[in-house]
C-alpha positions, 0 to 999 in steps of 0.5 A: 765752411764755418763751424756751427756753434753749439746751442742750448735751451738758454739760446734765443729763438733768433739764435736757433733760427740762425743755426738751423739756417746755417745747417740747412745751407751746409746740408744743401751744399753737400747734396746739391752743390753742383759742378762748381761747388766743393764740399770740404770735410775736414775729418775722416769719412767712412761709409759703413755697412754694405754701402757702395761708394759711386763716383760719377765723375773723376776721383782725385786722391792726393795721398795713398789708397789702401784697400784693406778692410775685412778681406774686401781688398780687391780692385775691379776696373772695367776701363783703363788704368794709366800709371805714370810711375812705377807699379810694384807687385809683391804677390802673384800678378796675372796679366791677360791680353796685354800689350807693352809699348815700352820696355818690359824688365823682369828682374826675377824669374818669369814663367810663360805657360802659354805662347810667347811671341817676340818680334824684336831683338831680345837679350837675355842672360839665361833662357830655359826653354822646354816644349816646342820652340821655333827660332826664325833667326837666332844669333847665339853667342854661347849655348849649353844645349842639353837635348835636341829632338826632331828636326833640330837634331837631324839638321845638326847631325847633317851639318856635322856629317857635311863637315866630316866630308869636307864639302862645305867649309863655311860651316863650323861646329865646335863642341867642348 
């Protein structure tokens, strides 16, 4: 895109006509460029007031996106978001109805206030559980259990009583 030369009252009618024609051409390419035309603006672009910025096609950003203006820094997405690299969250993150197809790594503390269903093998250094917990199968190498209630307490007590009677030598319970 060419740069328009400034005009003054000393310019001829032909120069005014050429500049006006070029300005009309640039404006038409901005509004009616079509699918194959690209309008290149070599400047900062700001949409002011309470205007909306609507993209009907794809939006490609080669730099960073910063949402930080007058408290309007939320991003609302009604479709999918695909992130090919790392996502970092420094504040609180609320995830609703999510499926993780790959690995989920939590390096800090994680709190689950609803149900957590794990259908594959899980390795954890520390697991603090409160509330009702059901283990279908559990291989536990080290456990520090502070309290057992209900059926778990009854089952362990029954196993200890069985060992005490010597009727089932395959059950070993060690308390330290």
